[in-house]
N, C-alpha and C positions, 0 to 999 in steps of 0.2 A: 118848433124847432127855427133858431138862428140860420137867418139864410147863408151867414159866413161859415156855418158848421156844415150847409148840406153836403161838400163835397165830401168831406171826409166820412158821413155818416153814408155815403152810396159806396166810397170805399170800402170801407166796412161791411157794409151787405152782401157787397162781388166776392168779397175776401171770406165769408161765415157759409156762403150760399159753394162756394167753391170746396170749401173743408167740410159741406153733407155730402157732395157729393162725391168726393172722394170715401167718407167714412161707409157710404152705403156699399163698398166694395168691398170691407172686412168679410162679411161672409163669404164673399168667393173664395177669396185667399187661403183663407182657415178654414172651410171647407173641401177648397181643393187638392190638399196633401193629405199623407198618411199621416204624415208627424204627429203628436198627442201635442195637447194646448201647454205644457210647459217648453216643450221644444219649438214652436211657434212664439212663444214668448221669447223667448232664447234670441233668437234669430234676427227676428223681426224688432227687435230692442237693439242687438248686436250693430246691425246695418246703418237703423233709425240713430240711434247716436251716433257713429261713426259719420255718418253722412251731414246730419246737422251739425256736426262739430268742425267739419271741412270747410259746411258752409261760412261760418264763422269768420273762419278762417280765411279765407278767402276774401271775404268783407269787411276783415281787416275789425270784426266786432266782437272777437273770442274775449277779450278782456271782458269788455262788461256784460257779454250774455252769461260768462261763467262765475265771475269774479266781485260781480255788484247788482248779484240777484235777490240779495238782502232777503229777510223772514218769508216776505209776501211768495218770490221767487222758489225758495225749498217749499215753502205750503204748498205751492200748486205740482211742484216735484213729487212730493209725496202722497198726495190726493190723486194724482195721476197715475200712479205706478201703483195706488189701491185697487184704482178704477183699471187701469188695464189689465191686471193681476184677475180683473171678474169680466171683464171684455172678452176675453180669447175663448173660457171654458166655456162659457155661456152659446156662444155658436158651436161648439162642441156634443152642446147639452140639449138643446131646445133649435125651434127652427129660426129660417133668418129674419123672415118675417115678422116672428114674435119677439127675438132682441131688438128690431127696428122699431117696433109699433111702442114696445116697453120706454124706450129710450123718448118717445113722442111725449112724454109726460113732462119731460124734461123743465120745459116755458111753468109751468106750473111750481116745480119745486125751487126752480133761479128765482122767478117773479117773487116765491114764499121768503126765501132766505136773501133776497136782496132789500125787500121789504123791513124785515126783522133786523138784520146785522148794520145796511148800511141806510136805512131808510130813503131807496127809491120810490117814487111813485109808480101806479102802475096806471095808466089808463082804462076807460071804461071801454074802448076797443081792443085792447090789450088780454082786459080779461075775457072779453066774449070771442076774441082768435084760439084763447086757451081755451075755452069752453068747449069750443070747435073743434080743435084739437084733440082734446079728452073723447068727446062724443066720437069720434074717427077711430079714436084707440078703443075704447067701448065697441064698436060695431065689429070692429078686427077681432078682437080680443072672446067677442060670442062665436062667432064662426070658428074659431080653431080651439074651444072650451075639449077638453079629453083628448087633444092629441101634444100638448107639449109639456115639454119633463120641467119640475117643481123648483128644484134646484137650478135648472138654467134659468128659470124667469126671476128669480130670486135675486144670481149674479146678476142680468141684465137690470133688474132694479138698482142693483148698488153701482154701476157701474154709471148710468145714468142720476144716481146722488151726486157721483164723484166729478159727474163733468159738468153739472149744473154750480156744483161749489165753484171748480173753476174758473167759469165764468163770470161767478159774483167778485170773484179776487181782482181777474182781471178789472172790472170795472171798478171795486174799490181803489186800486193801484194799477193805473193803467202804464206806470213807468217801470212795472215789472218786466223783464224783458222775456220773450217768446221764444228762441231757440234753447237757450240753457238749459231752462225747467224743461222742456219738452227734452231732450239728451237724455238730463240727469233722470229722471222718472223710467228710463229705458236701463242707464244704467243700475238704479237701485235693484232693478229685478233681477241682472245678469247672475249675480251669483244663486239665487234662491229657485231661479229658473234651473241653473244648472245640477242643484240638488236632487230637484223632484222632478225632472224630465232624463234627453238623454242625448242631448243635442249633437254630439260627435258622431252617434251612430245614423244619424239623418240622409237619406239618400242625397247626393250632390245636386241631382236638378231639381228636389224640393228646396234645399239650399238657396238655389238662384232663385224660384219662384218668391221666398221670405225676403231674399232680397229688393228684390222689387215691392213686396209689400211695406220693407221699412222706411224705402225711397220715397212712396207716396204717401206713405203715415208722417213723415218726419215734416214734408211739404204743409202736410194739410193740419199739423200741430202747431207750425208757426202761423199759418194763416188764419184759424181760429181764434189764435190767442189774439194776432195784431186786428182782426174783425173785431173781437169783444171788446176793444178799447173804446173803439168808435159807436156801439151800439147797446143800448138800454140791456141789461141781463137777460131780462125776460125776454125781449125780442130778439135775442141771439140766438138761444134756446130754441125759440120757434120756429126761427129761420132753418136752424140745425134739424126739424123733424121732417123738414123736405127727404131724409133720409129712410122714413117712414114707409111712403109710397116707394121712392126707386131701388130700395133694399130688392124687394119680392120682384120686380120687373128684373134686374139683374139676375138673380135665382132662377126665372124662368129661362132666360137668354141661354146661360150658360148651364144649369143641371137642369133644363127642363120642371122646375117644380111651379108647378101651376095654383098661383092663388084661389084661394075661391070666390065667390060673390062677393063676399062681406071683407074679403081683405081689400077686395076693386073700390068698393060704397066707401069704406073706410080711410081707404088712404086718399081717393077724392077728395073726400071733406076734409084731413089734415092739411094737404096742397092747396084750397081754396082758401082756408083758414089765415095759413101762411103768407097767399098771395095781397090777400085782401089788409091782413095787417100790416106787412110791408107799405104798402100802400098808403094806408089811412093814415100810417105814423108820422110818416116823411112829410 
């Protein structure tokens, strides 16, 4: 890596790590309320879009974020909406650990998409890191056999493909704004969620919780987008796999969900693969 670009690279790593930590709390918010999946999508999206829009207005970047998104920005918005529509229901149908471990295959998907569509090279070390992460996922999966919902796992896989695609889009078109597309992906889902859910009847206390959910994920969406511009697609997804070991830990602390031995072992392998790859690639 060119030394002149190292500061930008390190900033990107920090941003992607911050986003991964935030995303690892999604299961807590989703399972911590009685509201249905579409109701969660509605209120989370409403507050996320509102807060993101307010942030751009405050910074004087509203016009470039929303009126200069271009085709790449709208692609991020649409793909992100499709991913979110699967992301929230996945938590309702399967375990927090399973959603996060399935997401850990994103490095392989992102690297493949980046190679196929934009010709981005993948180093031997990156491949080794992806294999390590996949091994960790496999170990966790073996320990969870027979305990998960098939449809929930499929939704989690679809969400993973969507997120990997977004990472590649930002890598290919780094001028694509982060805030506008993030807000629009929530706006696109509002009428759908209103039709399939019943958001008006959600308890006020839960609306407050979902407001916090929207705030945190509005911030995470922007930091991930900005980080993905500075870090190769495969590595962005690999760093994001930090969610895999963190999510079960948070689930244990809040819901006393005790991960089995396979989850601990597999999660540790994923974490090690991420840390080693960050060090060697930088």
